[in-house]
VOVOKOL-874967 format. One line per 3 residues: their letters; for each residue x, y, z of N, C-alpha, C. Coordinates in steps of 0.2 Angstrom, whole numbers, plus 5000, padded with zeros to 4 digits. Layout:
<nodes>
a> X:Y:Z:X:Y:Z:X:Y:Z | ...
</nodes>
This chain:
<nodes>
xxx> 4931:4913:5051:4933:4914:5043:4937:4906:5042 | 4936:4906:5038:4939:4898:5034:4948:4900:5034 | 4951:4892:5038:4956:4893:5038:4959:4891:5032
xxx> 4962:4896:5030:4965:4896:5022:4973:4894:5024 | 4977:4891:5019:4983:4889:5019:4989:4896:5018 | 4987:4900:5015:4993:4904:5011:4990:4912:5014
xxx> 4984:4913:5016:4983:4919:5017:4986:4923:5025 | 4989:4919:5028:4995:4921:5033:5001:4924:5030 | 5002:4921:5027:5009:4924:5022:5008:4929:5018
xxx> 5003:4931:5015:5001:4936:5010:5001:4942:5014 | 4998:4941:5022:4994:4947:5027:5002:4948:5030 | 5007:4943:5032:5015:4945:5032:5016:4948:5029
xxx> 5017:4948:5022:5021:4952:5017:5018:4958:5017 | 5012:4961:5017:5009:4966:5017:5009:4971:5024 | 5011:4969:5028:5014:4971:5033:5018:4975:5036
xxx> 5023:4970:5030:5029:4970:5031:5032:4979:5026 | 5029:4977:5019:5028:4981:5018:5026:4989:5019 | 5021:4988:5024:5016:4993:5027:5023:4998:5029
xxx> 5026:4992:5036:5029:4996:5041:5037:4998:5037 | 5041:4996:5031:5045:4999:5029:5045:5003:5026 | 5040:5007:5025:5037:5012:5020:5037:5019:5025
xxx> 5037:5019:5032:5037:5023:5037:5042:5026:5038 | 5050:5023:5039:5054:5027:5038:5060:5029:5033 | 5053:5027:5027:5059:5027:5021:5056:5031:5015
xxx> 5049:5033:5016:5045:5036:5012:5047:5043:5011 | 5050:5045:5017:5052:5052:5015:5057:5055:5011 | 5062:5048:5010:5067:5050:5005:5067:5052:4999
xxx> 5067:5058:4997:5068:5058:4990:5072:5057:4986 | 5071:5053:4978:5075:5052:4975:5073:5057:4968 | 5078:5056:4964:5077:5059:4956:5075:5054:4950
xxx> 5070:5053:4947:5068:5047:4944:5065:5052:4938 | 5068:5051:4932:5066:5057:4927:5068:5062:4927 | 5072:5064:4931:5071:5071:4932:5068:5073:4935
xxx> 5063:5070:4941:5056:5071:4945:5060:5069:4950 | 5058:5071:4957:5058:5070:4963:5052:5066:4966 | 5053:5060:4967:5048:5056:4971:5052:5053:4976
xxx> 5046:5049:4982:5046:5047:4985:5050:5039:4985 | 5055:5039:4987:5057:5031:4986:5054:5025:4986 | 5049:5026:4990:5043:5021:4991:5039:5019:4983
xxx> 5040:5023:4979:5039:5020:4973:5043:5014:4969 | 5047:5011:4973:5051:5007:4971:5049:4998:4972 | 5044:4999:4981:5042:4994:4984:5034:4995:4987
xxx> 5031:5000:4986:5025:5001:4987:5019:4999:4982 | 5023:4998:4976:5018:4995:4973:5017:4987:4974 | 5019:4983:4977:5019:4977:4979:5012:4977:4984
xxx> 5009:4982:4990:5005:4984:4991:5000:4982:4988 | 5000:4986:4982:4993:4986:4977:4992:4979:4975 | 5000:4977:4972:4999:4968:4968:4996:4964:4975
xxx> 4999:4964:4981:4994:4958:4987:4987:4959:4987 | 4986:4967:4986:4980:4969:4987:4973:4967:4982 | 4978:4967:4976:4973:4964:4970:4972:4956:4970
xxx> 4979:4952:4972:4976:4945:4975:4972:4943:4981 | 4972:4947:4985:4967:4948:4991:4960:4947:4989 | 4960:4953:4984:4954:4954:4983:4950:4950:4978
xxx> 4956:4946:4975:4952:4943:4967:4951:4935:4970 | 4954:4934:4975:4955:4926:4978:4949:4926:4984 | 4952:4930:4990:4948:4928:4995:4943:4932:4997
xxx> 4942:4938:4991:4937:4944:4993:4938:4950:4995 | 4933:4956:4995:4935:4961:4997:4935:4963:5005 | 4931:4959:5008:4930:4958:5017:4938:4956:5019
xxx> 4941:4949:5014:4948:4949:5017:4952:4954:5016 | 4951:4957:5012:4957:4962:5009:4956:4967:5013 | 4952:4970:5016:4949:4975:5021:4952:4974:5026
xxx> 4951:4968:5029:4954:4966:5037:4962:4967:5034 | 4965:4963:5031:4972:4963:5028:4975:4972:5030 | 4970:4976:5027:4970:4982:5025:4974:4986:5034
xxx> 4967:4984:5036:4967:4985:5042:4974:4983:5047 | 4975:4975:5047:4981:4973:5049:4989:4978:5049 | 4988:4979:5042:4994:4986:5039:4995:4991:5043
xxx> 4987:4995:5043:4988:5001:5045:4991:5000:5053 | 4985:4994:5057:4986:4994:5066:4997:4992:5066 | 4998:4989:5062:5008:4988:5063:5009:4995:5062
xxx> 5008:5000:5056:5011:5004:5056:5010:5011:5063 | 5005:5011:5065:5005:5016:5071:5007:5013:5079 | 5007:5005:5079:5011:5002:5084:5019:5003:5082
xxx> 5021:5004:5076:5027:5005:5074:5030:5012:5077 | 5026:5017:5073:5026:5023:5074:5027:5025:5084 | 5024:5020:5087:5025:5022:5094:5030:5019:5096
xxx> 5033:5016:5093:5042:5011:5095:5045:5019:5093 | 5044:5022:5087:5049:5025:5084:5050:5031:5088 | 5044:5033:5091:5044:5039:5094:5048:5038:5101
xxx> 5047:5032:5104:5050:5031:5111:5058:5032:5108 | 5060:5030:5106:5067:5028:5102:5069:5036:5101 | 5065:5040:5100:5066:5048:5098:5068:5050:5106
xxx> 5062:5048:5109:5061:5052:5115:5067:5050:5120 | 5069:5044:5118:5073:5042:5125:5079:5043:5126 | 5083:5046:5130:5089:5050:5130:5094:5045:5130
xxx> 5098:5047:5123:5104:5042:5121:5110:5041:5125 | 5113:5037:5126:5121:5037:5130:5125:5042:5127 | 5127:5044:5131:5134:5049:5130:5141:5047:5125
xxx> 5140:5040:5126:5145:5037:5121:5140:5037:5112 | 5137:5040:5112:5132:5039:5104:5134:5044:5102 | 5136:5046:5097:5137:5053:5092:5134:5054:5087
xxx> 5130:5050:5086:5125:5051:5079:5119:5050:5081 | 5116:5052:5087:5108:5050:5089:5106:5054:5086 | 5108:5061:5082:5104:5065:5079:5101:5062:5070
xxx> 5107:5056:5071:5104:5054:5065:5097:5050:5063 | 5096:5046:5070:5090:5042:5072:5083:5048:5074 | 5087:5053:5074:5081:5057:5074:5076:5061:5070
xxx> 5082:5063:5064:5081:5065:5058:5077:5060:5055 | 5078:5051:5055:5074:5048:5052:5066:5046:5056 | 5068:5046:5060:5062:5043:5064:5055:5049:5066
xxx> 5059:5053:5068:5054:5060:5070:5049:5061:5067 | 5050:5060:5059:5043:5063:5054:5037:5059:5053 | 5041:5053:5056:5035:5046:5057:5029:5046:5057
xxx> 5026:5050:5064:5019:5051:5064:5018:5055:5060 | 5018:5061:5056:5016:5063:5051:5017:5058:5044 | 5020:5055:5042:5021:5051:5038:5016:5045:5040
xxx> 5014:5042:5045:5010:5036:5046:5003:5041:5046 | 5002:5046:5048:4996:5050:5049:4992:5049:5041 | 4997:5054:5038:4995:5053:5031:4995:5050:5024
xxx> 5000:5046:5029:5001:5038:5023:4996:5034:5026 | 4993:5034:5033:4985:5031:5034:4980:5033:5027 | 4979:5039:5028:4974:5042:5025:4976:5039:5016
xxx> 4982:5040:5015:4984:5038:5007:4980:5031:5005 | 4986:5028:5011:4984:5020:5009:4977:5017:5010 | 4974:5019:5016:4968:5018:5018:4962:5020:5012
xxx> 4963:5027:5008:4959:5027:5003:4960:5023:4995 | 4968:5024:4994:4969:5021:4990:4966:5014:4990 | 4967:5011:4994:4968:5002:4995:4961:5003:4994
xxx> 4953:5004:4999:4947:5004:4998:4946:5004:4990 | 4948:5009:4986:4945:5012:4980:4948:5006:4976 | 4954:5004:4977:4956:4998:4974:4953:4992:4972
xxx> 4953:4989:4980:4950:4984:4981:4940:4985:4979 | 4938:4990:4980:4931:4991:4977:4931:4991:4971 | 4933:4994:4967:4933:4993:4961:4935:4988:4956
xxx> 4939:4983:4960:4943:4975:4958:4935:4972:4959 | 4935:4973:4965:4929:4966:4966:4922:4968:4963 | 4921:4975:4963:4915:4975:4958:4916:4975:4951
xxx> 4920:4975:4946:4923:4974:4941:4923:4965:4940 | 4925:4961:4946:4925:4955:4944:4918:4952:4944 | 4912:4956:4947:4906:4955:4947:4903:4955:4941
xxx> 4903:4962:4939:4902:4963:4932:4905:4961:4927 | 4910:4958:4927:4912:4953:4920:4913:4945:4920 | 4908:4943:4927:4909:4937:4928:4914:4933:4928
xxx> 4920:4936:4932:4927:4935:4931:4931:4932:4927 | 4928:4936:4920:4932:4939:4916:4937:4943:4916 | 4941:4944:4911:4947:4950:4910:4950:4951:4916
xxx> 4953:4947:4918:4957:4946:4924:4964:4952:4924 | 4967:4953:4917:4972:4958:4917:4969:4966:4918 | 4964:4965:4914:4962:4974:4913:4958:4976:4919
xxx> 4957:4970:4924:4954:4972:4931:4959:4974:4934 | 4964:4970:4935:4970:4972:4939:4972:4980:4937 | 4973:4980:4930:4977:4988:4929:4971:4991:4928
xxx> 4965:4991:4930:4961:4998:4931:4960:4999:4937 | 4959:4992:4942:4959:4997:4949:4965:4998:4952 | 4973:4995:4950:4978:4998:4951:4979:5006:4950
xxx> 4977:5008:4945:4977:5014:4942:4972:5019:4945 | 4967:5015:4947:4961:5019:4951:4965:5022:4957 | 4965:5013:4962:4968:5017:4968:4976:5020:4968
xxx> 4979:5019:4965:4986:5022:4964:4985:5029:4963 | 4980:5030:4960:4980:5039:4958:4978:5040:4964 | 4973:5039:4967:4972:5041:4976:4975:5041:4978
xxx> 4979:5037:4979:4985:5034:4986:4990:5041:4986 | 4992:5042:4979:4998:5044:4978:4997:5051:4978 | 4991:5054:4975:4989:5063:4977:4988:5064:4983
xxx> 4984:5059:4986:4984:5060:4996:4991:5061:4999 | 4994:5057:4999:5000:5056:5001:5006:5060:5000 | 5005:5061:4992:5010:5068:4991:5010:5074:4993
xxx> 5002:5077:4991:4999:5084:4995:5001:5083:5000 | 4999:5079:5004:4999:5080:5012:5004:5077:5016 | 5007:5072:5014:5012:5068:5018:5020:5072:5015
xxx> 5021:5075:5008:5027:5077:5006:5025:5085:5005 | 5021:5086:5009:5019:5095:5009:5025:5097:5012 | 5028:5103:5010:5033:5107:5012:5043:5102:5012
xxx> 5042:5096:5011:5047:5090:5010:5049:5092:5001 | 5043:5093:4998:5042:5093:4991:5041:5099:4990 | 5046:5104:4985:5044:5109:4981:5036:5110:4978
xxx> 5034:5114:4981:5027:5113:4977:5025:5114:4970 | 5031:5118:4965:5033:5118:4959:5030:5110:4957 | 5034:5106:4960:5035:5099:4957:5030:5095:4959
xxx> 5025:5097:4964:5020:5092:4967:5017:5089:4964 | 5013:5092:4958:5007:5090:4954:5013:5084:4947 | 5016:5088:4946:5021:5083:4941:5025:5075:4944
xxx> 5026:5078:4952:5030:5071:4954:5023:5066:4955 | 5017:5070:4955:5012:5063:4958:5009:5060:4951 | 5009:5063:4946:5007:5062:4940:5014:5054:4937
xxx> 5020:5057:4936:5026:5052:4938:5026:5046:4941 | 5025:5047:4949:5026:5043:4953:5016:5037:4953 | 5014:5039:4951:5007:5036:4948:5008:5032:4942
xxx> 5011:5034:4938:5014:5031:4932:5018:5025:4932 | 5022:5026:4936:5030:5021:4937:5025:5016:4942 | 5022:5019:4946:5019:5014:4950:5014:5007:4946
xxx> 5008:5010:4942:5006:5006:4938:5008:5002:4932 | 5015:5005:4932:5020:5002:4925:5022:4996:4930 | 5026:4997:4937:5029:4992:4939:5024:4984:4939
xxx> 5016:4987:4942:5011:4982:4942:5010:4979:4936 | 5012:4983:4928:5008:4980:4923:5015:4973:4921 | 5022:4977:4922:5027:4973:4921:5025:4966:4924
xxx> 5023:4965:4931:5022:4961:4936:5015:4957:4933 | 5013:4959:4928:5005:4955:4926:5004:4950:4928 | 5009:4946:4924:5007:4938:4923:5012:4933:4929
xxx> 5014:4937:4933:5017:4935:4940:5011:4934:4945 | 5006:4943:4944:5001:4941:4949:4996:4938:4947 | 4994:4936:4940:4990:4934:4938:4991:4925:4940
xxx> 4997:4923:4938:4998:4916:4940:4996:4915:4946 | 4999:4918:4951:4998:4919:4959:4991:4917:4961 | 4988:4922:4957:4980:4921:4959:4976:4917:4957
xxx> 4980:4914:4952:4975:4906:4948:4979:4901:4952 | 4984:4901:4955:4987:4896:4958:4983:4897:4965 | 4984:4900:4966:4980:4901:4975:4973:4900:4975
xxx> 4969:4902:4970:4961:4899:4968:4963:4891:4968 | 4966:4888:4966:4966:4882:4965:4968:4876:4971 | 4973:4880:4974:4975:4878:4981:4973:4880:4986
xxx> 4968:4883:4986:4963:4887:4993:4958:4885:4993 | 4956:4882:4984:4950:4882:4983:4943:4886:4985 | 4944:4894:4982:4939:4898:4984:4943:4902:4978
xxx> 4934:4904:4975:4937:4911:4971:4930:4915:4971 | 4932:4920:4977:4926:4925:4981:4921:4930:4974 | 4915:4930:4973:4914:4936:4971:4909:4937:4976
xxx> 4911:4946:4975:4908:4951:4981:4901:4951:4979 | 4896:4948:4978:4892:4950:4975:4884:4953:4980 | 4887:4949:4987:4883:4951:4993:4886:4956:4998
xxx> 4892:4958:4997:4897:4958:5002:4895:4966:5004 | 4895:4966:5010:4896:4974:5013:4902:4979:5012 | 4902:4982:5009:4908:4987:5006:4911:4994:5010
xxx> 4908:4992:5017:4910:4999:5021:4917:4999:5023 | 4920:5004:5020:4926:5003:5022:4930:5000:5030 | 4924:5002:5034:4926:5004:5042:4925:4996:5047
xx> 4921:4993:5041:4920:4986:5045:4924:4981:5046 | 4926:4979:5050:4932:4973:5053:4929:4967:5051
</nodes>
């Protein structure tokens, strides 16, 4: 793989957002009167980074970075389980707080993995295909459409499976719709930055990949 100057920086950011979602995604906050995971405020950056990766470096690189993020989540979960299982000091009186926050990590990672994997692959696939179909034009429309598809899949998967029993069933559908709209709105708001960053990276890295002959198998590393 070519030695790109900025790819490692984007990868680190992607892994960072993937990890912080584990212990925080289970916290529900009321937005417009609807209970949502607090991760709606920062998880959209995962898709912004995925758009930039796919647009500049291509689907294969974006898929590899996705697997890095998933691997980091799994390793972090192992550490969280160790922290929960290890007997606390007799001087520690708030150990249950750690248990309450970190114990759900395996469930959140399992269904978070399904959500991120399915949503990210859909996002990257739609963007890569649209880039080829439009000959690289209409970047803004491609970013918004791919994000809408990816976030809808991601949110529905995570809320239905990951937050089942945490979020009231009566509010589930409403929460999925509102969360998807908010995530896409965040991407639209930051769209000028995303486009300028993509154009700058293309010029700086000397690359602008079109996935005309890419193997889109999501499990290929």
